[in-house]
C-alpha positions in Angstrom: -0.4 -11.4 -17.2 1.0 -10.0 -12.9 -0.6 -9.8 -10.4 -0.8 -7.9 -7.9 -2.7 -7.6 -4.4 -3.0 -4.1 -3.6 -3.1 -3.3 0.1 -7.2 -3.4 1.1 -6.2 0.3 2.9 -5.7 1.9 -0.8 -5.4 5.2 1.8 -4.1 8.4 -0.1 -1.0 9.8 2.1 0.0 6.3 3.5 2.9 3.6 2.7 0.1 1.2 4.2 2.1 -2.3 3.7 5.2 -0.5 1.6 7.2 -3.7 2.7 5.5 -5.5 -0.1 7.2 -4.3 -2.2 5.8 -2.6 -5.3 2.6 -4.1 -4.5 0.9 -1.3 -3.4 -1.0 1.2 -2.8 -1.0 5.0 -3.9 1.9 6.6 -5.0 1.0 9.6 -3.2 2.9 8.3 0.1 4.3 9.5 3.0 6.8 7.1 3.9 6.5 6.3 8.0 9.9 7.9 9.8 11.9 6.0 12.1 10.4 5.6 15.5 11.7 8.7 17.9 11.1 6.9 21.3 14.4 6.8 22.5 16.4 2.9 22.4 13.5 2.0 20.4 14.3 -0.5 17.3 13.2 1.9 13.9 11.2 0.1 11.5 13.9 -0.5 9.3 16.1 -1.6 11.8 12.8 -4.2 12.7 13.1 -5.3 8.8 17.1 -5.5 9.3 16.5 -8.5 12.2 13.6 -10.2 10.8 15.9 -10.4 7.8 18.7 -11.4 10.4 16.4 -14.0 11.9 15.4 -15.3 8.8 18.8 -15.7 7.8 19.5 -17.5 10.6 16.6 -19.6 10.8 16.7 -20.8 6.9 19.9 -21.8 7.0 18.5 -24.3 10.8 16.3 -26.1 7.8 19.2 -26.5 5.2 18.3 -23.4 2.4 20.8 -20.7 2.0 19.4 -17.3 2.4 21.2 -13.4 1.9 19.3 -10.9 4.5 17.6 -8.3 1.9 15.8 -5.2 2.9 14.9 -3.0 -0.1 16.2 0.4 0.4 13.7 3.3 0.3 14.7 7.0 -0.9 14.3 9.7 1.7 11.0 11.6 1.7 10.6 15.1 -0.4 9.7 18.4 1.2 6.6 17.5 -1.6 6.2 14.6 0.1 5.9 15.9 3.5 3.9 19.1 3.0 1.7 16.3 1.0 1.3 14.1 4.5 0.4 17.7 6.6 -2.2 18.1 3.5 -1.1 20.6 2.5 -3.6 21.0 -0.1 -1.3 23.2 -3.2 1.6 20.4 -2.8 -1.6 18.0 -3.0 -3.1 19.6 -5.7 0.4 19.5 -7.6 0.3 15.8 -7.4 -3.1 14.8 -8.4 -2.7 17.5 -11.4 -0.5 14.8 -13.0 -0.8 11.0 -11.4 -5.0 11.3 -9.8 -5.9 9.2 -6.9 -1.9 7.0 -8.8 -4.1 4.0 -9.8 -3.3 4.3 -13.8 -0.3 6.5 -13.0 1.3 3.5 -12.9 0.6 2.8 -16.2 1.3 6.0 -18.0 4.9 6.5 -16.2 5.3 2.8 -14.9 8.9 3.0 -14.0 8.0 6.5 -12.1 5.0 5.0 -10.1 7.2 2.2 -9.4 5.2 -0.4 -11.7 6.2 -4.1 -10.7 5.6 -4.9 -14.8 8.5 -2.3 -15.4 12.0 -3.2 -14.6 12.9 0.3 -13.5 17.0 1.5 -14.9 18.4 1.1 -11.8 16.8 -2.6 -11.2 17.4 -3.7 -7.1 18.3 -7.2 -7.4 17.0 -9.1 -4.6 19.9 -12.0 -4.4 17.3 -14.9 -3.3 15.9 -14.8 -6.5 18.8 -15.8 -8.2 19.0 -18.7 -5.6 15.5 -20.0 -6.2 16.3 -20.1 -10.0 19.0 -22.4 -9.4 16.4 -24.9 -7.3 14.5 -27.6 -9.1 11.0 -27.5 -8.4 10.0 -29.9 -6.0 13.2 -27.9 -3.7 12.0 -24.9 -5.0 8.6 -25.7 -2.9 10.4 -26.9 0.0 12.4 -23.7 0.0 8.9 -22.0 -0.2 7.7 -23.2 2.6 11.0 -23.1 4.5 10.9 -19.2 4.1 7.4 -19.0 5.3 8.0 -21.3 8.1 11.1 -19.1 8.7 9.2 -16.1 8.1 6.7 -16.9 11.1 9.8 -17.7 13.5 11.0 -14.5 12.9 8.0 -12.4 13.1 7.7 -14.1 16.6 11.4 -13.5 17.7 11.3 -9.9 16.7 7.9 -8.8 16.5 6.6 -10.6 19.2 3.5 -11.4 17.2 2.0 -14.4 16.3 1.4 -15.5 12.5 0.8 -17.8 10.6 2.2 -17.3 7.6 3.5 -13.9 5.9 0.2 -12.9 4.5 -0.8 -13.1 7.7 2.0 -10.8 9.2 0.2 -8.4 6.4 -3.2 -8.7 7.4 -2.5 -8.4 10.4 -1.3 -5.4 10.2 -4.4 -4.2 8.0 -6.8 -4.7 10.3 -4.3 -2.9 12.6 -4.6 -0.1 10.4 -8.2 -0.3 10.1 -9.5 -0.3 13.7 -6.2 2.6 14.8 -8.3 4.8 12.3 -11.3 4.4 11.8 -11.9 3.9 16.2 -9.6 7.6 16.1 -10.8 9.1 13.1 -14.6 7.8 12.9 -15.2 8.7 16.1 -13.7 12.5 15.7 -17.0 14.4 15.7 -15.2 17.3 13.7 -13.6 14.9 11.3 -17.5 13.7 11.0 -18.6 16.9 10.3 -15.7 17.6 7.5 -16.6 14.5 5.7 -19.9 15.2 5.5 -19.1 18.9 3.8 -17.0 16.7 1.3 -19.9 14.3 0.8 -22.1 17.1 -0.1 -19.8 18.5 -2.3 -19.0 15.7 -4.2 -22.7 15.0 -4.5 -23.2 18.7 -5.3 -21.1 18.0 -9.0 -22.5 14.8 -9.6 -20.3 11.8 -8.1 -22.7 9.0 -6.1 -21.1 8.9 -2.5 -22.1 6.2 0.3 -20.3 6.0 3.5 -19.7 9.7 4.6 -17.2 8.9 7.5 -14.0 10.1 7.8 -12.2 6.9 6.9 -14.5 6.0 4.4 -14.2 9.5 2.0 -10.3 9.5 2.2 -10.1 6.2 0.4 -13.6 6.3 -2.0 -11.7 8.0 -5.3 -9.1 5.7 -5.1 -10.9 2.9 -4.6 -13.4 3.4 -7.3 -10.8 3.6 -9.8 -8.8 0.7 -7.9 -11.8 -1.1 -9.0 -12.1 -0.3 -12.5 -8.4 -1.3 -12.4 -9.4 -4.8 -11.4 -12.2 -5.2 -13.7 -9.5 -4.3 -16.9 -7.0 -7.1 -15.4 -9.4 -9.7 -15.6 -10.8 -9.1 -18.6 -7.3 -9.8 -20.2 -7.5 -13.1 -17.7 -10.0 -16.7 -18.7 -9.1 -18.7 -15.3 -10.5 -15.3 -13.1 -13.5 -14.2 -12.0 -14.8 -11.6 -13.6 -15.9 -9.5 -10.6 -14.4 -10.1 -7.6 -15.2 -11.6 -4.9 -15.6 -10.4 -1.8 -12.4 -9.8 0.4 -12.4 -12.1 3.8 -12.4 -9.4 7.0 -9.5 -7.7 7.1 -7.9 -9.6 4.0 -5.9 -7.8 2.1 -8.1 -8.5 -0.9 -6.6 -9.8 -4.6 -6.3 -7.6 -7.2 -4.9 -7.9 -10.3 -3.7 -5.0 -12.7 -3.9 -5.0 -16.3 -1.4 -5.3 -19.3 -2.0 -1.3 -20.5 1.1 0.9 -22.9 1.0 4.6 -21.8 -1.2 5.4 -24.6 -4.1 3.0 -23.1 -4.2 4.1 -19.7 -3.7 7.5 -20.7 -7.8 7.9 -21.3 -8.4 7.0 -18.3 -5.9 8.9 -16.0 -7.6 11.9 -18.1 -11.2 10.7 -15.6 -8.9 10.0 -12.7 -7.2 13.6 -12.9 -10.7 15.0 -13.0 -12.1 13.1 -10.4 -9.5 14.1 -8.3 -8.9 16.7 -8.7 -13.1 17.0 -8.3 -12.3 15.3 -4.7 -9.5 17.7 -3.3 -11.1 20.8 -4.4 -14.1 19.1 -2.4 -12.0 18.3 1.1 -9.5 20.2 1.0 -10.9 21.4 4.6 -11.2 17.7 5.5 -7.5 16.6 3.9 -5.6 19.5 6.0 -7.3 17.6 9.5 -7.6 13.9 7.9 -3.9 13.5 6.3 -1.8 14.4 9.4 -3.7 12.7 12.1 -3.2 9.7 9.8 0.3 10.1 9.9 -0.1 9.6 13.3 -1.9 6.6 13.6 0.1 5.1 10.8 3.6 5.4 12.2 2.2 3.7 15.2 1.3 0.8 12.9 4.3 0.7 11.1 6.7 0.8 14.3 4.2 -1.9 15.7 5.1 -4.6 12.2 8.3 -2.5 11.4 7.6 -2.1 8.2 
């Protein structure tokens, strides 16, 4: 059973914490564009700088490490339209993928399911290096790698973190603060979110928090929680119920092993919910998603993802 940590900021339209590489959130996402600030390093440039700094540090620790940044394909016209909140583009996506949760099992290669090897798998050379180490060497290698990640983050990003996961948690907290501060306090967005919530209640859906950020996340979060429950049922060594995540930290979720046939009924329900969500929120998403994209760009620039 493979576990994957999904970003707590599981919001449609955001490649939140994409640096996690295949462990991420909604596939209905838009990759942040390179920084337009003259002389500023783009997120991809920063990732290359981080990898180079890690390699230098690992060499000093006596280990070989090859700088490796996973390649990213270009944005498409459809993804740009979704980022802008275009109704037709969002509907086209949701008609096939829903919120992007159980589609990971129905279309595993297409959606980048980490449990399935893609046809054109990109190999991290450092995995081969680690595979040749003894158990004791592997433990020392991982400890050095975490230390060097901390050093590299300080050198390249000017941030103080205790570990690699601490960096991801820090970015997650920054993203949440920025989104909630800018969007939940916007009177127009609050009004649109309330109208969306009223519509969904009229369709028989339970709606809790009606703040704009919560409304954007709620549909997908419900299916992520269902997927996690299925994953936990397949394991004997994890709690059946997910413990509450610490404030600002990324929760660990457990992806079940499902064949496309097993996952299709879940996806069918997810698609219906996603389309209802969109019908009720077409005005909301048109206003919300461009605001979200701008914030994601800023935080991604800061954290080099």
